[in-house]
C-alpha positions as CSV (number, residue, x, y, z in Angstrom):
1,M,-14.3,-8.2,-11.5
2,L,-11.2,-6.6,-11.3
3,R,-8.0,-8.2,-13.2
4,T,-5.0,-6.8,-12.2
5,L,-1.4,-7.2,-13.5
6,S,0.8,-8.3,-10.4
7,F,-1.9,-6.4,-8.0
8,A,-3.3,-9.7,-6.4
9,A,-0.3,-10.7,-5.0
10,F,0.4,-6.9,-3.9
11,A,-2.1,-6.8,-2.3
12,A,-1.7,-9.6,-0.3
13,A,1.6,-8.6,0.6
14,A,1.1,-4.7,1.5
15,A,-0.9,-6.3,4.7
16,L,2.2,-6.9,6.4
17,V,4.3,-5.4,8.0
18,P,7.5,-6.4,9.1
19,S,7.7,-7.7,13.4
20,S,10.9,-5.0,13.7
21,V,8.7,-2.2,12.4
22,F,6.0,-3.6,15.0
23,A,8.0,-4.0,18.2
24,Q,9.6,-0.3,17.3
25,A,6.7,1.5,16.5
26,T,4.0,-0.2,19.5
27,S,4.4,2.4,22.2
28,E,3.2,1.5,25.9
29,K,0.5,4.2,26.1
30,M,-1.4,2.6,23.5
31,G,-3.2,-1.6,22.9
32,V,-1.1,-4.0,20.0
33,S,-4.2,-3.5,17.6
34,D,-4.4,0.5,17.8
35,S,-0.7,0.2,17.7
36,L,-0.9,-1.9,14.4
37,F,-3.7,0.2,13.2
38,A,-1.8,3.8,13.4
39,I,1.1,1.8,12.0
40,T,-1.1,0.2,8.6
41,A,-2.3,3.7,8.6
42,A,1.0,5.3,8.2
43,D,2.8,2.6,6.2
44,G,-0.8,2.7,3.9
45,G,-0.9,6.7,3.9
46,M,2.7,7.0,2.9
47,T,1.7,4.6,0.4
48,E,-1.1,6.6,-1.1
49,V,0.9,10.0,-1.8
50,I,3.8,8.5,-3.4
51,M,1.8,6.7,-6.1
52,A,-0.2,10.0,-6.4
53,Q,2.9,11.8,-7.0
54,M,3.7,9.5,-9.2
55,G,-0.7,9.4,-10.5
56,V,0.6,13.6,-10.6
57,K,3.7,13.0,-13.3
58,K,2.7,10.2,-14.9
59,A,-1.2,9.6,-16.0
60,T,-2.5,10.8,-19.3
61,N,-6.3,10.7,-18.5
62,P,-6.8,14.3,-16.4
63,E,-9.4,12.5,-14.2
64,L,-6.5,10.3,-13.6
65,K,-4.3,13.2,-12.3
66,K,-6.7,15.3,-11.1
67,F,-7.5,12.8,-8.0
68,S,-3.5,12.1,-8.3
69,E,-3.6,15.5,-6.9
70,Q,-6.6,15.2,-4.7
71,M,-4.4,12.3,-3.2
72,V,-1.4,14.2,-2.8
73,E,-3.0,16.9,-1.3
74,E,-5.4,14.9,1.6
75,H,-3.5,12.3,2.7
76,T,-0.5,14.5,3.3
77,K,-3.0,16.4,5.5
78,V,-4.3,13.1,7.1
79,N,-1.0,11.5,7.3
80,N,0.3,14.9,9.5
81,Q,-2.9,14.4,11.5
82,L,-1.9,10.3,12.4
83,K,1.7,12.3,13.0
84,E,0.7,14.3,16.0
85,L,-2.1,11.9,17.4
86,A,0.6,9.0,16.8
87,A,3.8,11.6,19.2
88,R,0.6,12.9,21.7
89,K,0.8,8.8,22.2
90,G,4.1,8.2,23.0
91,M,4.6,6.1,19.9
92,T,7.5,6.7,17.0
93,L,5.9,5.4,13.8
94,P,7.7,4.2,10.3
95,T,8.7,6.2,8.3
96,T,9.1,4.2,5.4
97,I,7.3,2.3,2.9
98,S,6.5,-2.0,3.6
99,P,8.3,-4.1,1.1
100,G,4.8,-5.2,-0.7
101,H,4.0,-1.3,-0.8
102,Q,7.6,-0.2,-2.3
103,F,7.1,-3.5,-5.3
104,C,3.8,-1.9,-5.9
105,G,5.2,1.3,-6.5
106,Q,8.3,-0.3,-8.5
107,S,5.8,-2.2,-10.5
108,L,4.2,0.8,-11.4
109,M,7.1,3.4,-12.2
110,G,7.9,0.2,-15.2
111,L,4.6,1.5,-16.9
112,S,3.7,4.3,-18.7
113,G,0.5,5.8,-21.4
114,E,-3.0,3.9,-21.0
115,E,-1.0,0.5,-19.2
116,F,-0.2,3.1,-16.6
117,D,-3.8,4.4,-16.7
118,T,-4.9,1.1,-15.8
119,A,-2.9,0.2,-13.6
120,Y,-2.4,2.8,-11.6
121,A,-6.1,3.3,-11.3
122,V,-6.3,-0.2,-10.0
123,S,-4.2,-0.1,-7.5
124,Q,-5.6,2.8,-6.2
125,L,-8.7,0.9,-5.6
126,I,-7.3,-2.1,-3.9
127,L,-5.0,0.2,-1.4
128,H,-8.2,2.3,-0.9
129,M,-10.4,-0.6,-0.4
130,D,-7.5,-2.0,2.4
131,T,-8.0,1.1,4.1
132,V,-11.6,0.9,4.9
133,A,-11.2,-2.3,6.1
134,V,-8.3,-1.2,8.5
135,F,-9.8,2.1,8.8
136,S,-13.5,0.9,9.7
137,A,-11.9,-2.8,11.7
138,E,-10.4,0.7,14.0
139,A,-13.3,2.6,13.8
140,E,-15.6,-0.5,15.2
141,R,-13.0,-2.2,17.9
142,G,-10.4,0.2,18.7
143,Q,-9.4,0.7,22.1
144,D,-7.8,3.7,22.1
145,P,-10.8,6.8,22.0
146,D,-8.5,9.4,20.6
147,I,-6.7,6.5,18.2
148,K,-10.7,5.2,17.8
149,A,-11.7,8.5,16.7
150,F,-9.4,9.4,14.2
151,A,-10.4,6.5,12.2
152,A,-14.8,7.4,12.4
153,K,-13.1,11.3,10.9
154,T,-10.9,9.8,8.6
155,L,-13.6,6.2,7.3
156,P,-15.8,8.6,5.0
157,H,-13.1,9.8,3.0
158,I,-11.7,6.7,2.4
159,K,-14.6,5.5,0.9
160,A,-15.7,8.6,-0.3
161,H,-12.1,7.8,-2.3
162,T,-12.9,4.5,-3.6
163,K,-16.7,5.4,-4.4
164,H,-15.3,7.6,-6.3
165,L,-12.3,4.8,-7.7
166,R,-14.6,2.3,-8.7
167,P,-16.4,3.5,-12.0
168,I,-13.0,4.8,-13.5
169,A,-11.1,1.0,-12.6
170,Q,-13.9,-0.6,-13.7
171,R,-14.1,1.2,-16.7
172,Y,-10.3,0.5,-17.3
173,E,-10.6,-3.3,-16.4
174,H,-14.0,-3.4,-19.0
175,E,-11.8,-1.7,-21.6
176,K,-8.7,-3.7,-21.8
177,M,-10.3,-6.9,-21.1
178,E,-11.9,-5.4,-24.9
179,K,-8.5,-5.5,-26.6
180,E,-7.8,-8.1,-25.2
181,P,-7.8,-11.0,-27.8
182,K,-10.5,-13.8,-27.5
183,A,-9.0,-17.6,-26.9
184,A,-10.4,-20.2,-29.2
185,H,-12.5,-22.8,-26.5
């Protein structure tokens, strides 16, 4: 089971989009659920790029550095596709990340070395698992055909990222558990 530093609280908080952002970003051409998906996807995508840029700079593990470079490239491309789609739908997406994601980024900034690698790998896995859930829901139940198609087209890539990350994060968590002193009973 994956354990995290303060990222369990982050995962719950990151899913919350301030209502002011939602009110600003909704479109008359799209339903509420499709608008909420687009806002959530934009927030997650921007967060992925910001955190991956941090991973490129701070990760000590070459595998994490390479993954981070890939995330910057792929998520920037997807973010741009979403922005174009939203513009065609008359929707303005948020330009800053949510407070929950800001908290996660700030938490990671204060770490270095193996501690950063561990927290970064686990937080990336959590973010990708959340993103899979959001994109799956839209791909299955979205009302706007273009937004739904975007989610369905993007979902396999996010699942592949999650599959790639899972053993890395689990390996770090296992190593962390091995280093922790055993509690006396």
